[in-house]
PANU-459244 format. One record per atom (N, C-alpha, C, CB): x, y, z. Coordinates in steps of 0.05 Angstrom, whole numbers, plus 5000, padded with zeros to 4 digits. Atoms other than C-alpha are relative to their C-alpha. Glycine has a CB too. Layout:
XYZ;...
# end
This chain:
502550115011;677696126587;499950064970;497650115015;500249975028;676696026513;497150034991;501349774985;502749965010;670596276475;499849854974;499450304996;500450165024;667895796422;498050144982;499049725007;501949905020;664596046359;498849764986;501350204980;501350235012;659495556331;498550094976;498249865020;501549955025;656895546260;498449754994;501950084976;501650235007;651195096239;499050054971;497749955020;500949995027;649594956166;498349754995;502450024980;501850225006;643794526143;500049954970;497150055011;500150075028;644394156077;497649824996;502649864992;502350175005;639293716043;500349735012;499649984970;499650274991;642393066067;500649985030;502249874985;499250014972;645293226136;500750275010;502349805004;499349754987;646893766185;503050005006;498350045026;497149974995;654094016189;500350185024;501550114975;499549834976;656394276257;503050045001;498949865026;497249934998;662994636259;500550185025;501050144975;499249844977;666294916322;502950094995;499649855027;497349905004;672295366315;501050135026;500150204977;498749884976;676995556372;503049994996;499149855026;497049985001;684195796370;501149884974;501249865023;499150095026;684795626296;499649704995;502850064997;500550295004;682494896305;497049974994;500849845026;502750055008;676194656271;499249725008;499550054970;501150264993;672094086300;497449974984;499549985032;502350045017;666893796253;499049715004;500650064971;501150274998;662293196251;500349854974;497050025007;499550145025;664593016181;502949885002;499850194976;497450144998;670292526196;499849724988;501049995029;499950275012;672391886162;500049795022;502649974982;500150224981;670891236198;502549834997;497449834996;497550165000;677390886216;499749745014;502350165013;500550244985;674090296249;501149754987;497149965003;498950245014;676489796196;502850054989;498149924978;497349945010;683190126182;501949795012;500950295008;498250214990;688689586188;501650085024;501849914978;498449904977;692790016236;498449985026;500950294995;501650004976;687090096285;499049725008;497750194997;500850284995;684789376278;502349855015;499349854974;497750134987;691889146296;500450105028;502550064983;499749894974;692389626355;497849905020;500050314999;502250104984;685589396381;500549715009;497350024985;499450284995;687688676376;502349985021;500949854974;497849994981;694188826414;499050085028;502250194991;501149904975;690389206468;498449785014;498350254996;501650224989;685488626478;501849785011;498149894979;498250214990;691188126484;501550095025;502149934978;498649894977;694888576534;498249995025;501050284995;501950004978;688688646578;499349725009;497450164993;500650284993;687187906574;502349885016;499549844974;497650114987;694387746595;500450135028;502450044983;499249854975;695388286649;497650095017;501650234992;502349904985;688388496669;500150305004;499849875027;500049714994;686389196691;501550055025;497150105002;498749934975;690389556744;497950005023;501450274998;501850014977;687289446813;499050285008;501349875024;500749734993;687390196826;497750104982;502450184998;502149915018;683190326764;497349875006;500949944971;502550144994;678089796782;498850115026;500649705004;501049884975;677490106852;498750274994;502350035021;501149745007;676390796823;497349974985;502050164982;502450055015;671190536774;497749895018;500449814977;502050124982;667690146830;498850225018;501349785017;501049794982;667090766875;499050254986;502350075018;500849775016;665391246819;497050055003;500849964971;502849924998;658891636825;498949994972;499750295013;501250025026;654291466767;499250284989;497649815000;500749755012;653192036719;497449984986;502250094980;
# end
């Protein structure tokens, strides 16, 4: 089990939340890659693949029987 140390800093414009564990820092200050050409291309490819092949039947069955959270 890992213990997380959390630091919270409040600035004038926004709140910064940093979580450090095992030398890895997770923060809410990340760049938006939504319009990055690489991710736009991968999203387009994924949509075309799903349109052509559909979802696996096993996955649809699991999602259908899943207990709502």
